[in-house]
C-alpha positions in Angstrom: -11.8 5.7 -4.9 -10.4 7.0 -8.7 -9.0 5.5 -11.9 -5.5 6.2 -13.1 -3.3 5.3 -15.6 -0.4 3.1 -14.7 2.8 4.7 -13.5 6.8 3.8 -14.0 7.3 2.0 -10.7 8.3 -1.5 -11.4 8.7 -4.8 -9.0 11.4 -6.0 -8.0 13.1 -9.7 -7.6 13.3 -9.6 -3.6 11.8 -8.5 -0.4 11.9 -4.9 0.4 13.6 -3.8 3.7 11.4 -3.7 6.8 11.9 -0.9 7.5 10.2 0.2 3.8 7.6 2.8 4.3 4.8 3.7 2.0 3.6 7.1 4.0 2.5 9.3 1.3 2.3 7.4 -1.5 -1.3 8.5 -3.4 -4.5 6.8 -3.8 -3.9 6.3 -7.3 0.0 5.3 -8.1 -1.6 2.7 -5.7 -4.2 1.6 -8.3 -1.4 1.5 -11.0 1.2 -0.7 -9.0 -1.7 -3.2 -8.6 -2.3 -2.2 -12.9 1.5 -2.7 -13.7 1.5 -6.1 -11.6 -1.4 -7.4 -14.0 0.5 -8.7 -16.3 3.2 -10.6 -14.1 -0.1 -12.0 -11.6 -1.6 -13.8 -15.2 1.4 -15.0 -16.0 1.6 -17.1 -12.4 -2.8 -17.5 -12.3 -2.1 -21.8 -13.4 0.8 -21.4 -10.7 -1.5 -19.9 -8.2 -4.5 -22.4 -8.1 -2.0 -25.8 -8.4 -0.3 -24.6 -5.5 -4.6 -23.5 -3.6 -1.6 -21.0 -1.8 -0.3 -17.6 -2.8 3.2 -18.2 -4.9 6.0 -16.8 -3.2 6.8 -14.3 -5.7 3.6 -12.7 -6.3 3.6 -12.6 -2.4 7.0 -10.8 -2.9 6.1 -8.0 -5.4 3.0 -7.3 -3.3 5.3 -6.8 -0.6 7.5 -4.5 -2.5 4.9 -2.5 -4.5 3.2 -1.5 -1.0 0.1 -2.9 -1.4 -0.8 -5.1 1.4 -0.3 -2.0 3.2 -2.8 0.2 2.2 -5.1 0.6 5.0 -1.9 0.2 7.2 -1.3 3.1 9.6 0.7 6.0 8.1 2.5 6.1 12.2 4.1 2.5 10.8 4.7 3.3 6.8 1.7 2.0 5.8 -0.2 4.1 3.0 -2.6 4.7 5.1 -5.9 5.6 2.6 -9.0 5.6 2.0 -11.6 2.3 2.5 -12.0 2.4 -1.2 -8.6 1.5 -1.8 -8.9 -2.1 -1.7 -11.8 -2.2 -4.0 -10.0 -0.4 -6.9 -6.4 -2.3 -6.1 -8.4 -6.2 -5.9 -10.4 -5.7 -8.6 -7.2 -4.6 -10.8 -5.5 -8.0 -9.6 -8.9 -10.4 -10.3 -9.4 -9.5 -13.1 -6.6 -12.0 -13.9 -6.4 -14.2 -11.0 -9.3 -13.7 -8.3 -7.6 -15.4 -6.2 -4.5 -13.5 -5.8 -7.0 -10.6 -5.1 -9.1 -12.1 -2.3 -5.4 -12.6 -0.5 -4.3 -8.8 -1.3 -8.3 -8.2 0.3 -7.9 -10.0 3.6 -4.3 -10.0 4.3 -3.9 -6.0 3.2 -7.4 -5.2 5.3 -6.0 -6.7 8.7 -3.7 -4.0 9.1 -6.8 -2.0 8.7 -8.3 -3.9 11.5 -4.6 -4.2 13.6 -4.8 -0.7 14.2 -8.3 -1.1 16.7 -6.5 -3.4 18.7 -4.8 -2.1 22.0 -1.0 -0.4 20.7 1.0 -3.0 22.7 -0.8 -5.7 20.4 0.1 -3.4 17.6 3.6 -2.5 18.3 3.8 -6.7 19.5 3.2 -7.1 15.4 4.0 -4.0 13.2 7.6 -3.4 15.9 8.4 -7.1 14.8 7.9 -6.3 11.2 5.9 -3.7 9.1 4.8 -6.4 6.4 3.9 -9.0 8.8 1.3 -10.7 7.3 -2.0 -11.8 9.4 -5.2 -14.1 8.5 -8.0 -14.4 10.6 -11.0 -16.5 10.3 -14.4 -14.9 11.0 -16.2 -17.8 12.4 -17.6 -16.8 15.4 -19.2 -19.7 16.6 -15.7 -22.4 15.8 -13.8 -20.9 18.6 -14.6 -21.4 22.6 -12.9 -19.1 25.0 -12.8 -18.6 28.7 -11.8 -16.1 31.0 -8.7 -16.4 32.8 -6.3 -14.3 35.1 -4.3 -12.5 32.2 -6.6 -13.0 29.3 -8.9 -15.9 27.7 -8.0 -20.3 27.4 -9.3 -20.6 23.5 -10.3 -23.7 22.1 -11.5 -24.1 19.1 -11.6 -25.3 14.9 -12.4 -22.4 12.3 -12.5 -22.9 8.7 -11.8 -20.8 5.4 -8.1 -18.9 6.9 -7.5 -17.5 3.5 -3.5 -16.9 3.3 -3.1 -18.9 6.2 0.0 -20.3 4.2 1.6 -17.0 4.0 1.1 -15.7 7.3 2.8 -15.7 10.1 0.0 -15.1 12.8 -3.6 -15.5 12.7 -6.7 -13.2 13.5 -9.4 -16.4 14.8 -13.1 -14.9 15.5 -14.0 -17.1 18.8 -16.9 -16.5 21.2 -17.2 -16.3 25.0 -20.8 -17.9 27.2 -21.3 -17.1 30.5 -20.7 -20.2 31.8 -19.8 -23.8 30.5 -23.0 -23.6 28.5 -25.2 -20.3 28.5 -25.3 -17.4 26.2 -23.2 -15.7 25.1 -21.8 -12.4 27.1 -19.2 -11.2 24.3 -17.5 -12.2 20.7 -14.2 -11.7 20.2 -11.0 -11.8 18.2 -8.0 -13.2 19.4 -4.4 -12.8 17.9 -2.6 -15.7 17.9 1.3 -16.5 16.4 1.6 -19.8 13.9 3.7 -21.3 16.1 0.4 -21.8 18.3 -2.3 -23.1 15.9 -2.5 -25.9 13.2 -3.0 -25.3 9.1 -5.3 -28.6 9.0 -5.2 -28.5 4.7 -8.7 -28.7 3.9 -8.3 -26.5 1.2 -9.9 -28.6 -2.2 -12.7 -26.1 -4.0 -14.0 -25.5 -7.3 -13.4 -21.9 -7.0 -11.0 -18.9 -5.7 -8.5 -22.3 -5.0 -5.2 -20.2 -4.7 -6.3 -18.8 -2.1 -4.9 -21.6 0.3 -8.5 -21.3 2.9 -7.9 -24.1 5.0 -9.1 -24.9 8.4 -6.9 -24.3 12.3 -7.7 -25.0 15.6 -5.7 -24.9 18.7 -6.7 -26.4 21.9 -6.9 -24.5 25.3 -4.5 -22.1 23.9 -3.6 -19.2 26.2 -4.2 -15.5 25.1 -2.9 -12.1 26.6 -6.3 -10.0 27.3 -4.2 -7.4 25.2 -3.8 -9.2 22.4 -7.8 -10.3 21.8 -10.0 -7.6 21.1 -14.1 -7.2 21.3 -15.6 -7.2 18.3 -18.2 -3.8 19.3 -15.0 -2.5 19.1 -15.1 -2.4 15.9 -18.7 -0.5 15.1 -17.4 3.1 14.5 -16.8 4.9 17.3 -13.8 4.7 19.6 -12.3 1.5 20.4 -8.6 0.9 22.3 -5.9 1.9 18.7 -7.8 5.3 18.9 -5.5 7.0 20.9 -2.1 6.1 18.6 -4.6 6.0 15.3 -6.8 9.4 14.0 -7.5 8.9 10.4 -10.3 9.4 9.3 -9.7 5.5 8.5 -10.0 4.1 11.3 -13.1 6.3 12.6 -14.5 4.2 10.3 -17.4 1.1 11.3 -15.0 -2.0 10.0 -17.5 -4.9 10.2 -20.5 -2.6 8.4 -17.9 -2.1 6.0 -16.4 -5.4 5.6 -17.5 -6.8 2.2 -16.3 -3.9 0.2 -12.7 -5.5 1.5 -13.8 -8.2 -1.4 -16.0 -6.9 -3.0 -13.6 -6.2 -5.9 -12.3 -9.1 -6.7 -15.8 -9.6 -7.8 -15.7 -6.5 -9.6 -12.4 -7.4 -10.9 -13.7 -11.0 -11.8 -16.7 -9.1 -14.0 -14.7 -6.8 -15.4 -11.7 -9.4 -16.5 -15.2 -11.9 -18.4 -16.0 -8.7 -19.9 -12.7 -8.0 -21.6 -12.1 -11.4 -22.1 -15.6 -12.2 -24.0 -15.9 -8.9 -26.0 -12.5 -8.5 -27.2 -13.1 -12.4 -28.8 -16.3 -11.7 -29.8 -14.8 -9.4 -31.6 -13.4 -11.2 -33.8 -14.6 -14.5 -33.8 -17.9 -15.8 -36.0 -20.4 -18.4 -34.8 -19.9 -21.8 -35.1 -23.2 -22.8 -36.8 -24.0 -20.1 -39.2 -20.0 -18.7 -39.8 -21.0 -15.3 -39.2 -19.4 -12.9 -36.9 -20.7 -13.2 -33.2 -20.7 -9.7 -33.4 -23.5 -9.5 -35.8 -26.2 -10.5 -33.7 -28.9 -8.3 -31.9 -29.4 -11.1 -28.7 -24.8 -11.2 -28.4 -25.4 -7.2 -28.4 -28.0 -7.4 -26.1 -26.2 -9.4 -23.4 -23.0 -7.6 -23.5 -25.1 -3.9 -23.0 -26.9 -6.3 -19.7 -23.8 -7.2 -18.2 -22.4 -3.9 -19.0 -24.3 -2.0 -17.3 -24.6 -4.1 -14.0 -21.0 -3.7 -13.7 -20.8 0.2 -14.1 -23.8 0.2 -12.4 -22.2 -2.1 -9.3 -18.9 -0.1 -9.9 -21.2 3.2 -8.8 -22.1 1.3 -5.4 -19.7 -0.1 -4.4 -17.7 3.7 -4.6 -20.5 5.6 -3.4 -20.4 3.5 -0.1 -16.7 3.6 0.5 -16.9 7.8 -0.2 -19.9 8.2 2.1 -18.5 6.2 5.0 -15.2 8.3 4.1 -16.5 11.9 4.3 -18.8 10.6 7.2 -15.2 9.9 9.1 -13.6 13.6 8.7 -16.5 15.4 9.2 -16.2 13.6 12.7 -20.5 11.8 12.1 -20.6 9.1 14.5 -21.4 6.4 11.9 -25.5 6.0 11.6 -27.4 2.8 11.8 -29.3 3.3 8.8 -26.1 4.2 7.1 -24.2 0.9 8.3 -27.2 -1.3 7.6 -27.4 0.6 3.3 -23.1 -0.2 3.3 -24.5 -4.3 4.1 -27.0 -4.1 1.6 -24.9 -2.5 -1.4 -22.4 -4.5 -1.3 -24.9 -7.8 -1.6 -26.3 -6.3 -3.9 -23.8 -5.0 -5.7 -21.7 -8.2 -5.7 -25.2 -10.2 -7.6 -24.8 -7.6 -10.4 -21.2 -8.8 -11.1 -22.4 -12.6 -10.5 -25.1 -11.5 -13.4 -22.6 -10.4 -15.1 -20.2 -12.8 -15.6 -22.8 -15.2 -15.6 -24.8 -13.9 -19.3 -20.7 -13.0 -20.2 -20.5 -17.0 -19.9 -23.3 -17.4 -22.6 -21.8 -15.2 -25.2 -17.9 -17.1 -24.9 -20.4 -20.1 -25.1 -18.5 -23.5 -25.3 -15.0 -21.3 -26.0 -15.5 -20.5 -22.3 -15.1 -24.0 -21.2 -11.4 -24.8 -21.9 -9.0 -24.9 -19.2 -6.6 -23.3 -21.2 -8.6 -19.6 -21.1 -9.4 -17.2 -18.6 -13.2 -17.9 -18.4 -13.3 -20.8 -17.7 -11.7 -19.5 -13.6 -13.0 -16.0 -13.8 -16.6 -18.1 -13.8 -15.1 -20.2 -10.8 -14.5 -17.6 -8.8 -16.8 -15.4 -9.1 -19.4 -18.1 -8.0 -17.2 -19.2 -5.7 -16.3 -15.4 -4.0 -20.5 -15.2 -4.6 -20.7 -17.8 -1.8 -19.1 -15.5 1.3 -21.8 -14.3 4.3 -20.7 -10.8 4.1 -22.7 -11.3 -0.3 -26.3 -12.5 0.8 -29.0 -11.4 0.4 -30.7 -13.8 3.4 -28.4 -12.8 5.8 -27.4 -9.1 4.7 -31.0 -8.4 2.5 -32.7 -9.7 5.3 -31.1 -7.4 8.1 -31.6 -3.8 6.0 -35.8 -5.3 5.9 -35.8 -6.0 9.5 -34.9 -2.3 10.1 -36.7 -0.9 7.2 -40.1 -2.6 8.3 -39.4 -2.0 12.2 -39.2 -5.6 12.9 -37.8 -6.2 16.1 -34.6 -8.1 16.2 -31.3 -8.5 18.3 -29.0 -5.7 17.2 -26.3 -6.6 14.4 -22.5 -7.3 14.9 -21.8 -3.7 13.0 
């Protein structure tokens, strides 16, 4: 993770050629490309909420910039960058439109996830187009898979499939049980084409309204074995895609690092709230006293409290991503303790971002309530993002505490 100035890159008005390669583009250049898109994404933030999905023009720009392909294998033409790129690029975009950043992190990360599938599955999707967009729903209990000859027969209805309107494929999580009602024997993902599932328009939400996180449903759909993947393959050990994707990125414990796909959205929310609120406070007089808002010691302390939370959250996210990449480069198999620490640090850094947003909403006062301003959207979206299970202290904190205290329990899916 690193920060650089924006480059001279400018988005075009059309979709890229299907064989555009982004291999060799640096980390800093990609962060600069995300920053360069901020003005146009800010101009479409209201439209994104109104549509309840990512606008077509935004999708074109994210394709054109290569931001969807920052963690795609270089052999496919992806940038194949360190995992922290998802934090940094999403944080840039989330300053003005957290919904767009949420979809960027999700849809970009699914190229990374596809790299763990069988080479046959990878080529089926990427040979058609390396720009293919893939949605997901990670709710394993929502789907049920029955082993049949050559694959699985899958039935289910899955919630919260972000970016599904913009995607041609979906990775749907499902349980495989012993018999009809027995205990689970595996948890898998199935790649299902858009023509094979129904999109159910359920996404009417108070926050992250523009993510299009709708339900999807299928009934008794056959999925070939090679288009499925056990979730245990994402634990940082050898996996079906290892034979073709050997970079450090594809040696990471993806499930343990899953929160960092989206934690940058919260970091961006907090940064955007700070920029908006502190910038306004420099020019504003209090309505009750007529004195400059910035002259209040209480406001000064709140600004300091918010600022240190944002900076600390960024350091925690950066450290986790860099630690994981260093271990992968050294060829170390990820330790269970480290995986739990990645999850712990993710939820706590996100909590710091939420606290910063709440503090800054108090500084903004009644001015933060107006729909014509950005603060209300950042506030709503931060609280919506914080509801993600990956950021739940009750779950992620308990996993770490259970291990630290030597309490017996089922092994977490890491």
